N, C-alpha and C positions, 0 to 999 in steps of 0.2 A: 734365527730370523723370521720375522713375519712381514708378508706382503700381501697387498691388496691391489686388485688392477680392474679398473674400469666397472667399479660397483655401482649399480642401480637398486634403489629400493623405494619403493612408493608405499606409505602408510596412509591408508584412506585416500584423502584428497591431497596429502601433502608429499612432495618429491623429497625424501628424508636423505638420500644419498643419490648425488647426480654425476656419474662417470667419476668416482672417487678412486685414486689410485695414491698409494703412499707405501713406504718401507720402514721397517724398525730393525736396526742392526744389531748383531751380537756385540757385547760389550759397551753399549750404550744405553741410557736412559731418554726415550722418545717420548715426548708429551703431544696429546692432541688437545690443542687450545682453541676455544671457541665459546661463543655466547650460548646461552640456553636455546635448544632447538638447532643447533648447528649440525648435528648428525653425529655427534661424538659417540653416544652411547648406542646408537643403531650400527655405527661402524664395529663397535667392539663385540655387540650381541651377534654380528655375522660371524666376526672371527671366532666366538665362542661356539657357534653353531646352533645358537639359539633362534635366530633369524635367517631364514634363506633369501639370498639376494634373488632380484628380478633377472639380472643379469650381472657377468663380471665373475671374478672368482678371489678368494682368499685362501691362502698357503701358509702353513707353518712348518719350518724346515722341509719346505718343498712337497708337503702332504696337502693335498687339495682338500679343504674344510668340508664341502659338500660330496666329494667323491670318495673320500678315505677319512670319514669322520672319526674313527677309534684310533687309528693312527696319529691323526691330526692332535687329538685331545691328549694323546698320552706325551706329546711334546710340549704340552702348554699347563701353567699352573695358573689359576684363576682365583685372585683375591676378593671374597665375598664380604658383604656387609657383616663387620665384626659383631654386630648387635643381633646377627641372624644364626648364631652358633648355637648348636643343641645342649641347653643349660643341664639337661638330666645326665649328659654325659661328661666324664672327666676328658682333659686335654689329650690324654695319652688315647683314650678309646675313640674320640673324634678324630685326632690325626690317622690312627691307624686304620679306621674304618675307609678314609678317602684314600690312603696308600692302597688298600687292597681293591679300591674302586678304579684306581688307575692302572689297575693290572699287575701289582707285587704280590708274589705268594705271601702266604699268612707271615711265615718266619722272616723273610726278607722284609715285610711291611712293618714287623715288628723291629728289626733292627734298625731300619730307616727312621722309625718313629722315635726310638731311642736317640739317634744320632742328632735329629732337628731339635728334639727337646733339648737335647744339651747344647747345640749351636745357638738357640734363641734364650737360652738361660730360663728354661721354664720347669726345671727340676722340682723346685719347691712347691709347685702348684699342678703337677704333672697327673697327679691321681687325686684331685680334688674335682668336685662337680663344678661345671662352669657357673652355674647359677651364683649371683653375687659378685661375680668377677669385676674389676675394675676395667676401664676402657682400655688401659695398656696391656693388661692380661687378656682380654678379648683378642685384641688386635694381634698380639704375637701368637695367639691360638689360632686364629683366622690365618694368617700368614704361615704358619708350621704346614696347615693342611694343603696350602697351595705349593709349597715347594718340597713337601717330604718325598715325591717320587723323582726329585732331582731334574726337573724339566729346564731345557735351555732358556725357555721363552716363559715370562711372567706378565700377565694382564691385569690391570686394576683400573676401576671405574671409579672415579671421584674417590680415592682410597683415604683421605683424611677428613672426608665429611663427618662431622659428630665427633672427632677426636678433640682431646684437649691438648693443650701445648705440648707436654711432656710425651704424649703419645704420638703425636705429629713428628717430634723430634727423633724419636726412637725408629719409627717407621723409615723416615729418610735416611737415617745412618744405615739401617738394614739393606735399603734398596741401593744404596751407593755401594755396599760391601759385596752385594749380589753383582752389581755392574763390574766392579774390579774383578771379580771371579770369571766375568766373560759372558755372564747372563744378558738376554735380550729383554728389555723392560720397556713396555709399553702402558702409558697411563693416560686417562683424559682429566681435564681439570678446566676451571673457567677462573681460577685463583691466580692471579699473576705472579705473587711470591712465591707461591708453591712451584711454579713453572720456571721461573728464572733461577730459584736456588738449586733445582734438581735436575733439570734437563741438559743433555748434551745437545740435543736435536729437537726442535719444536716444529709441528706441523700446524698450521693456523688453518682453521676450516670456519666456513660460514655457508649457509644454504646447502650443505651436503656436499660443498667442493673444497679442494684445497685453494687456499690465497696464497700462501707462501710456506717456504720450508728453509729451515736454517738454525744455528744456535742462537741463542737469544742475543747475543753480542752482533752477530750477523744481520738479524732483523733490525736491530736497531740502528747500524750502519745503513741498512739499505733503505731505511725510511728517513734517515738523518735526525733521528730521536733518541733523547738521553735515556728512555727507560722504555722497557718491554711493554708497559701498559700503554703508553703514547704511540709506540710502535704498532701495537696490536688496533688500537681505535684507528690509526692511519690506514692500515692495510685492509680493514672490514668496513670501514666509513660510517661506523656508529660505537656508541658506547653503551648500546643495550646489553643488558647482562653480565655487565662486568662487576667483578668481585674484587676488593682489595686484598 
């Protein structure tokens, strides 16, 4: 479970987070939905420990990110930009490196790497250099390093940005499978179709605050709208930053 409570963060003159509180539960996919500048990435970076909040707290399975950073990070899998993987390494080398970085011993990391390679059907490319990989191959390699140490919680920031249709479908299938295994999945997006198709629960954000929380169906019912996009516009009062 991931929880943030009363987070404040000012970046320059901008109040990026303004008393933000939200939770993401185990066995659910929770989406942060908001226009550009809503504070989604700032929230996730605070959960990552990349930013320090001015006030408030973020916890991962009860571990405070600011006070217990190592313990918190071991409970968390971060899905990076798949285009930023180390091209000189093979997937096996890349995945095992992050497994050991997450605290696994060399042998346990090697065993965990072999298991995730099998789970994500990476065997055919596991010992090839990543340079020249397709989008789908890069995505699966990046996702493998996020889950190799079997974290209960997985966080993704705009996970389908730059992916083609087939890679996006594959990522969605993997995330649904992880959810069904009981993982807590939290991701940010401003793409309505992605959120509507994936999320069990949606947190609508604007100006660093939570505007509404519920399933896509509940948000539509709450606003008396037929689609999540219409409900979203109703909730934040603008169509700025919306992507179809």
